[in-house]
C-alpha positions in Angstrom: -6.6 -7.3 25.5 -6.7 -4.7 22.8 -8.2 -1.3 23.7 -11.6 -0.9 22.0 -10.6 2.5 20.5 -7.4 1.0 19.1 -9.4 -2.0 17.8 -11.8 0.3 16.0 -8.8 2.3 14.5 -7.3 -1.0 13.3 -10.5 -2.0 11.7 -10.6 1.3 9.9 -7.0 0.8 8.8 -7.7 -2.7 7.6 -10.4 -1.3 5.4 -8.0 1.3 4.1 -5.4 -1.3 3.3 -8.0 -3.4 1.3 -9.1 -0.2 -0.4 -5.4 0.4 -1.3 -5.2 -3.1 -2.7 -8.3 -2.5 -4.8 -6.9 0.8 -6.1 -3.6 -0.9 -7.1 -5.5 -3.8 -8.8 -7.5 -1.2 -10.7 -4.2 0.5 -11.8 -2.8 -2.9 -12.8 -5.8 -3.8 -14.9 -5.8 -0.3 -16.6 -2.1 -0.5 -17.6 -2.5 -4.2 -18.7 -5.3 -3.0 -21.0 -3.1 -0.1 -22.3 -0.3 -2.5 -23.2 2.1 -1.6 -20.3 2.8 -5.1 -19.0 5.6 -4.0 -16.7 3.7 -1.2 -15.1 0.7 -3.5 -14.7 3.1 -6.0 -13.0 4.4 -3.3 -10.6 0.8 -2.4 -9.5 -0.1 -6.1 -9.3 2.7 -6.6 -6.8 1.5 -3.5 -4.9 -2.0 -5.1 -4.8 -0.5 -8.2 -3.1 1.5 -6.1 -0.7 -1.6 -4.2 0.4 -3.5 -7.4 0.9 -0.7 -8.7 3.1 -0.6 -5.4 5.1 -4.3 -5.9 5.9 -3.6 -9.6 6.8 -0.8 -8.6 9.2 -3.2 -6.2 10.9 -6.0 -8.7 11.1 -3.7 -11.3 12.6 -2.5 -8.7 15.1 -6.1 -7.7 16.1 -7.0 -11.4 16.6 -3.8 -12.1 18.5 -4.7 -9.3 21.0 -8.3 -10.5 21.6 -9.9 -8.0 19.3 -12.5 -8.6 16.6 -11.9 -7.8 12.9 -14.9 -6.3 11.2 -14.7 -6.0 7.5 -16.6 -3.2 5.8 -17.5 -2.6 2.2 -14.8 -1.2 0.0 -15.5 2.1 -1.7 -15.1 2.5 -5.4 -11.7 3.4 -6.9 -10.6 5.2 -10.0 -10.3 3.1 -13.1 -8.6 5.4 -15.6 -5.3 7.3 -15.8 -4.2 9.4 -18.7 -0.5 8.3 -18.4 1.8 6.3 -16.2 3.0 9.5 -14.5 -0.6 10.3 -13.5 -0.9 6.9 -11.8 2.3 7.3 -9.9 1.3 10.9 -8.8 -1.9 9.3 -7.6 0.1 6.6 -5.9 2.3 9.1 -4.1 -0.7 11.1 -2.8 -2.4 7.9 -1.7 0.7 6.7 0.1 1.0 10.1 1.8 -2.6 9.6 3.1 -1.8 6.0 4.3 1.3 7.3 6.1 -0.9 9.8 7.9 -3.4 7.1 8.9 -0.6 4.9 10.2 0.9 7.8 12.1 -2.5 8.5 13.7 -2.8 4.9 14.7 0.6 5.0 16.3 -0.3 8.3 18.1 -3.4 6.6 19.5 -1.3 3.6 20.7 1.1 6.1 22.3 -1.8 7.9 24.0 -3.2 4.7 25.3 0.3 3.4 26.4 -0.1 0.3 24.2 3.5 -0.5 23.7 2.9 -3.8 21.8 0.9 -1.9 19.2 3.5 0.8 19.0 6.1 -1.9 18.4 4.0 -3.6 15.7 3.3 -0.4 13.9 7.0 0.5 13.6 7.3 -1.9 10.7 4.5 -0.1 8.9 6.1 3.3 9.6 9.3 2.1 7.9 7.3 0.5 5.1 5.6 3.8 4.4 8.9 5.6 4.0 9.9 3.1 1.4 6.5 3.4 -0.4 6.7 7.1 -0.6 10.3 7.1 -1.7 9.7 4.6 -4.5 6.6 6.5 -5.9 8.7 9.7 -5.8 11.6 8.1 -7.6 9.3 6.8 -10.4 7.6 10.2 -10.8 11.1 11.8 -11.2 12.1 9.1 -13.7 8.9 9.6 -15.7 9.4 13.4 -15.7 12.8 12.8 -17.2 11.4 10.4 -19.8 8.7 12.8 -20.8 7.3 11.9 -24.2 10.3 9.7 -25.2 8.7 6.4 -26.3 11.9 4.4 -26.0 12.4 5.7 -22.4 8.8 4.7 -21.5 9.4 1.3 -23.1 12.6 0.8 -21.0 10.8 2.0 -17.8 8.0 -0.5 -18.5 10.5 -3.3 -19.0 12.3 -2.4 -15.7 9.0 -2.6 -13.8 8.3 -6.0 -15.4 11.2 -7.5 -13.4 9.6 -6.7 -10.0 8.7 -9.8 -8.1 6.6 -10.3 -5.0 8.2 -10.9 -1.6 6.2 -11.9 1.4 6.5 -9.1 4.1 8.7 -10.0 7.1 5.8 -10.0 9.6 4.0 -12.7 7.6 7.2 -14.6 6.6 8.2 -14.8 10.2 4.8 -16.5 11.1 5.8 -19.6 9.1 
């Protein structure tokens, strides 16, 4: 059985993952509207990933005898002045998610819930990748500056991103 405090923390994290998905969907729609199909694609893939992160957590809570309680999703921003602003927002957001995941892991450690600690290690590794990618894109966009061709090439590069089902869900099939 899942400890009630851990169950509540997972429910909060599930809500945060769905909020993240909603944020990335908003970014995707903003950049699609602005004519950046590649950047819109990148954020659309992020949207799908965040939905899957929530699904992984919901499946875990259910598998441990807990109850998933979905809460309303708070509003998200809908406008960004430039791609670099969206990626700066992304990095700050991923830093926050990392903190939330770390807090959940710390709670699992405190409660000596080794199964939850094991499950959360995948998310910890995932967050390292998320922060690294956002940081790399910020650095690239700083180098591009106001160069229209550079931004065009960056957009084309992000258009090539495809969605891959995360390992914890892929292994379920």
